[in-house]
NUDO-592913 format. One record per residue (C-alpha): residue number from 1; x, y negated, z negated. Coordinates in steps of 0.05 Angstrom, whole numbers. Layout:
<rs>
NUM; X; Y; Z
...
</rs>
This chain:
<rs>
1; 182; 281; -153
2; 205; 240; -85
3; 275; 274; -102
4; 241; 345; -100
5; 218; 335; -33
6; 273; 314; -4
7; 311; 375; -32
8; 253; 419; -1
9; 265; 389; 68
10; 345; 405; 67
11; 337; 462; 38
12; 279; 475; 82
13; 325; 461; 138
14; 386; 499; 129
15; 342; 567; 128
16; 306; 547; 188
17; 380; 536; 223
18; 410; 592; 187
19; 354; 637; 213
20; 370; 630; 287
21; 420; 682; 321
22; 457; 618; 348
23; 488; 600; 279
24; 504; 666; 267
25; 583; 650; 263
26; 571; 575; 243
27; 564; 553; 167
28; 501; 509; 149
29; 500; 474; 85
30; 463; 415; 43
31; 494; 366; 25
32; 458; 365; -42
33; 505; 420; -63
34; 561; 398; -106
35; 611; 441; -73
36; 591; 417; 0
37; 657; 383; 7
38; 693; 442; 1
39; 648; 483; 40
40; 658; 444; 97
41; 741; 439; 87
42; 742; 515; 84
43; 702; 531; 143
44; 729; 476; 186
45; 813; 495; 160
46; 802; 571; 169
47; 807; 590; 97
48; 734; 611; 101
49; 702; 647; 164
50; 632; 663; 182
51; 615; 721; 223
52; 693; 718; 226
53; 695; 654; 263
54; 725; 593; 234
55; 730; 509; 263
56; 647; 492; 266
57; 607; 473; 208
58; 536; 443; 210
59; 512; 397; 145
60; 438; 373; 125
61; 447; 307; 102
62; 407; 261; 47
63; 355; 227; 84
64; 350; 158; 99
65; 292; 109; 80
66; 251; 54; 112
67; 180; 21; 107
68; 147; 55; 164
69; 104; -14; 167
70; 141; -71; 137
71; 78; -128; 136
72; 27; -83; 104
73; 26; -72; 26
74; 38; -6; -1
75; 56; 16; 70
76; 90; 92; 72
77; 163; 106; 81
78; 193; 148; 132
79; 257; 192; 117
80; 319; 189; 175
81; 342; 255; 166
82; 422; 257; 202
83; 450; 335; 213
84; 525; 329; 225
85; 555; 381; 264
86; 639; 376; 254
87; 688; 417; 299
88; 763; 418; 282
89; 792; 440; 342
90; 847; 470; 332
91; 815; 525; 297
92; 756; 518; 339
93; 801; 541; 395
94; 843; 590; 366
95; 826; 670; 370
96; 784; 670; 302
97; 743; 609; 325
98; 670; 600; 356
99; 695; 579; 427
100; 627; 535; 419
101; 637; 453; 415
102; 601; 401; 376
103; 563; 383; 440
104; 528; 449; 444
105; 513; 459; 382
106; 483; 392; 363
107; 435; 409; 421
108; 413; 472; 387
109; 399; 437; 324
110; 360; 394; 367
111; 320; 457; 394
112; 310; 505; 332
113; 285; 435; 287
114; 254; 385; 332
115; 179; 381; 317
116; 183; 430; 273
117; 140; 424; 201
118; 179; 383; 137
119; 150; 403; 73
120; 121; 341; 42
121; 117; 304; 102
122; 64; 284; 153
123; 69; 309; 224
124; 133; 337; 254
125; 195; 319; 260
126; 208; 276; 317
127; 284; 271; 345
128; 304; 191; 352
129; 321; 164; 417
130; 402; 182; 403
131; 392; 260; 405
132; 462; 264; 389
133; 508; 199; 350
134; 586; 213; 358
135; 614; 191; 301
136; 684; 172; 304
137; 751; 161; 260
138; 723; 210; 210
139; 769; 239; 167
140; 734; 302; 160
141; 743; 330; 233
142; 767; 318; 299
143; 695; 316; 322
144; 629; 294; 284
145; 561; 291; 319
146; 499; 259; 285
147; 433; 286; 310
148; 377; 242; 280
149; 304; 263; 267
150; 251; 219; 235
151; 191; 238; 187
152; 139; 202; 160
153; 131; 214; 80
154; 70; 249; 59
155; 72; 244; -15
156; 94; 182; -45
157; 83; 205; -123
158; 30; 156; -137
159; 84; 101; -125
160; 17; 61; -98
161; 31; -18; -119
162; -13; -58; -171
163; -57; -109; -145
164; -25; -180; -168
165; -58; -214; -227
166; -95; -279; -220
167; -101; -338; -249
168; -165; -366; -285
169; -158; -448; -318
170; -207; -479; -361
171; -202; -544; -372
172; -188; -621; -340
173; -131; -633; -378
174; -79; -608; -432
175; -93; -559; -474
176; -119; -512; -418
177; -143; -440; -426
178; -114; -388; -377
179; -143; -323; -362
180; -106; -271; -328
181; -142; -203; -285
182; -120; -150; -245
183; -172; -107; -207
184; -123; -52; -214
185; -148; -9; -276
186; -109; 18; -329
187; -57; -35; -315
188; -20; -89; -367
189; -7; -159; -349
190; 48; -191; -377
191; 57; -262; -377
192; 111; -319; -391
193; 123; -390; -404
194; 186; -406; -389
195; 192; -375; -317
196; 234; -318; -332
197; 213; -246; -311
198; 148; -229; -328
199; 152; -154; -359
200; 158; -106; -418
201; 228; -105; -403
202; 231; -181; -434
203; 238; -202; -495
204; 195; -269; -489
205; 139; -239; -442
206; 81; -230; -478
207; 30; -179; -462
208; -38; -204; -436
209; -94; -184; -487
210; -146; -233; -488
211; -148; -310; -453
212; -99; -363; -481
213; -87; -436; -496
214; -31; -477; -462
215; -17; -532; -493
216; 42; -571; -458
217; 66; -569; -392
218; 95; -506; -365
219; 94; -453; -312
220; 56; -393; -332
221; 92; -330; -292
222; 47; -266; -300
223; 61; -194; -267
224; 22; -124; -284
225; 46; -62; -282
226; 22; 21; -296
227; 65; 77; -298
228; 71; 112; -238
229; 61; 54; -198
230; 92; -1; -168
231; 100; -71; -208
232; 53; -122; -170
233; 76; -184; -141
234; 90; -244; -192
235; 33; -294; -194
236; 53; -366; -218
237; 13; -430; -237
238; 39; -495; -257
239; 8; -526; -312
240; 1; -600; -330
</rs>
């Protein structure tokens, strides 16, 4: 689901830029296309013209993810959406060049896309503190600027976290009876007695169905999982 959202926003941004008359002679492409590297090289080296011009290219790059509120469970994610503006000076300022500077193109990107609505996201695209960041020592072009936008993801594709399971222990001494529970409806709980990770992928993990008896000292670890959700934090208890 999230991959589709990212592809949608990248395609949407490409379309918005291409619809602006300023980009009539500047190719705009998306990183999610397999041919993007070859297309950029052709636009910059003079072998592929747009509007009869060469030497400049714009690429909408893949979003970079972060957590909106790092200390809050199930916090929404945000995406930093980078857009690269690339200029090959020899061709750009030749007879068939656009004669537009990379910085002026980057400023136009900011103007066209700033505060626009992004599909699958809350709110509007907002410029980050640096409107256009110069990228040095990039082999693909003489001059590269990265324009950065920030937006919060509206649809997490059901990726909420399962609540961590709790323990209830009956018995003052061994053997003891252990009861596990999670408030997340429909979640499966797995547990281990050897300190390994409790999940369905672990061959020694046991799927919890009814209270079980522990006869020897050990550490019980338990986790809860549900399809379409992020697995719970792992809870543990030492039994002695």
